[in-house]
N, C-alpha and C positions, 0 to 999 in steps of 0.2 A: 404184890406188896398190903401191907396190913393199912387199915387205916390210919389216920394223921391222928396221937393220941389230942385230946380236949386239952382246947387251951385256960390256962390261970388264968384267974381273976388280974391277977398281975398285968401278964399280959394284954391281956383284952384291953387294961387302963390303960397300960402306953400306945396299941393300937388309938386308942381315942384321942390321946393326946397326941399324938403323932399327928392325926386327919385332923382335929381340931386348929393345928398350930398350921399346916401346910391350907387351908383355909383362909386362916387368916392373912397368910401371908400371900394368897392370891387378893383376896380381899385388898390388902395395900396396895400390892399391885396396879389393882382395875382403880383404886382412889388416886395413885401417884399417875395414872394416865388421863383419867379425868379432868384431873389438876392441870399437866401439862397442855390437855387440848383447850380448857376454860383459859389460860396464862396466852396459848395464841392467837384463839380468837377473838382475847381483850385487844391482845397487841397489831392483830389485823384492823378491829374497828380503831383501835387509837391511829393507826397509818390513815387509813383513807379518811378519819376525818379530819387529820392536818394535812390532806392532802387538798380534801375539799377547801377547807380554809385557806388555803393558799391559794388555788383556783377561784374561790370569791375576792381574794382580795387585789389579784390580779386584774380580774375583771372590772373592779370598783376603779384603781388605777387609769385603764385602759378607757374606762366614762368619764374619770376627770380630766384625763387629758384632753380628749375629743370635745368635751363640755370648753375646757380653758379655749379649745384649737377657735371652735364655733363663737364664744364671746369676743376673741381678741378678733374674728372676721366680720362679726357686728359690729365693734370698733371702727372697725375701717371701711365699712360701707355707709356706718352715721358720717365719718369724717371726712366721705368722699360728699356721701349730699351736702353738708356744711359746706365743702369748699365751693360744690355746683350753684348753692344758694346766694354765698356769696359772691361770686361772677356774677352771678345773673342779676343781684342787685347791682354791683358796680356798673355792667352795662345799660342799666334802666337811669341810673345816675349823670353817665356819660351821655345817655341819651337826652336826658332831661335837660340838661348841661348847655350840649350843641345844640338846643329848640333854642332856649332861652337867651343863646347867642346870636342864635340867627334872627332876634326879632329886631322891627329897625330901630332904629333910634327915636325918642317922642320928639316931635317938631316943637321948635321954640318962641311959633307962633302963640298968639296969643289965642284960648279956647274957651265959649264960654261957659259957665258955671255948669248946665246945665246938661251941654255934649260932654265935658267932662268928667260929669256924674254918671252919666250914661256910658264911655267909653272904661270907666273903671269899676263897676260893674260888669259889662261884656268882659274887662280882662280878669277878674274876679270869677265868674262864672266859665271860660276858659280854665283856666287855672285848675279849678274844681274837675273837670272832666277830664283835662289831661293827666292831675294826682290819682283820678278815682282809676281808669283805663289803668295807671300804671302801678296802681298795688293789685288789681284783678289779676294781670297780665306776671305778675310778680308772685300771687297766688298759684295761679296758677302752672307755674313752671317750676318755682315749690314743691307742688301737690304734686307733681311728675316726676321731679327726681326724687321724692322722698315715695312714691310709688317702687318706681325701679328699684331703688335701694331696698326695698323689700322684698319684691319677686327673687331678686337676688341675692338676699340672706333667708329665702324661703326654697330656692333651688339649693342653697349651701345646705341646709339640713337638710332636706331630702337625701340629697347625696350622702351627708352622716349616718344617716339615718336607715340606711340600706346596706351600711356596716353596725352599725349600731341600735338597734330600736329603742335601746332605753335613754335617748339622746333624744332632749327637749326640743323640741320646735321654737322659732327666734319669736321673741313677741313683738306682738302688732305694732307697728310704728303710725301713732297716729297725723294726719296730713295738716292739722292744726286750721283748719278750713272754718272751724266754730270757737271764736274766742270764749262764748257766753256757757260751754259746755261745763262751765267748773264756778259760773257767778252764782251767788246768794240767790238770784230768783231760783234758778235749776234747784240748789239745791232746795228751797222751799218748796217746788214742784214736787219732786222727789217723796220731802216726807207728808205731803199732804196725800199723796197715792198710797202712800203706807197707811200713814191712818182712817182714809176709806176704807180701805183693804181691811182692817181690825174694825170698823165702824161694820161691815159687811158680816164678817164673821162672827161678833158679837147679838146683831139681830140674829143671825142666823138660829145661834144658842139658846137666845133668849126665844124664838117661838116655838121649838123643841120642850123647852122648859114649859111653854105656854102649852102646850100638846099632852105635856105631862099631867099638868095641873085638870088641864080638863076631863082628860080619861080616869084623874083620882089614880095613878100612880102610887104605890108607898113611895116613900122619898128614904123606907130606910134599908130598900135594894143596894149592892153599890154602883151601878152607872145610877139609877134616878136619885138616889142621895148626892154621888158626884156634882151630877147637871146640876137640881137645886142648888147646893152650894154653889155652884159659882152665877147661877142666874141670881140668886141672893145681893152677891156681890158686886153684878156687871148693875143689877135696879139701883144700888146707890141710894140719892135722897127719894126715890119715886115710894121707897118701900112704905112709907107714912098715908101715903098721897090717898089710898084708896080703903076703904073701910065696909067689911061686907058682915052681918048680923045673919042668925037663925042655920038651916041645916046644911053642911058644905061651908059653912063661911072662908073657912081658913082659904079652900081650894078655887073661892071664887075670888077674893084678895089677891092669891097666887095668877091667877089667868089675867086680870085683868091689868096690873101691876106689870106682868112678866110681857104681856100683847101691847101696851103703851110703852112700854121701854125700848118694844123691838122697834117699835116704829120711827120712834126717835134716831137711834142706831142704825137703823138705813136710810131716812132721810139724812145723818151725816154722811155714812157713808158714801150716798149717788153724789151726795150736792160735795164734798170732799176733793174729786177727783176733778167736776167741771170747773170747781174753781182752780186746781191744779193747771191744769190745760188752758185757762182764761190765761193766769201768769205767766204760763211758758211761751203761748204767741208774743 
């Protein structure tokens, strides 16, 4: 066979166009495949998010149900404790009534005035002692009942917590043995303790400021400038009490003023807690 005749320019152009059309078709096919893959991945992510959201919703519903059940259990325990305390009070009242009924009737014979007063004082003293003993027994029994109720609630919470660790523990039940825990004196003592702690903190800040003034630190620095401004605020009326002249007059004034103010705050920080402890006693 002889060699193939050479192609004309028209045939070469047609072949090039066909190759371009084939490449374009392949590109469109690949683009469509990528689009389908992206849509499939997006749908999978959406389904996974929906499943996770549903799972979280179910877990929240279960936790809420467990919390409600625990709340109902605590309410039941408190009601039982109140019933036990009421029964103990009724028992004390019955015992006291029985003791009063067993007391002998007063004699109708005339009694001297001094002897009558002595008997009245003795009777009042005995009544106070009996009332004190009854109140002590009542507090002890109420405390024991509430401790038992709290122990039962704690066991219930632990049992529920083994199934769901996110369940909150039951709140602590106060025994009520300290009626002055919320008294104004107690709140005053807490306030004095807080003021004492603030006084000690201010004393430390002023001592640091006095040290910076002693070493003649530059107030333009960030931390040094902030400390100097805070010290100027804390010094208050003592700012113009001491004045020096000559070389380094400003540093000397700051050193003395901050040192004196630090000692004042230190004295307040130490005396206020002592006063709080004294008022608490």
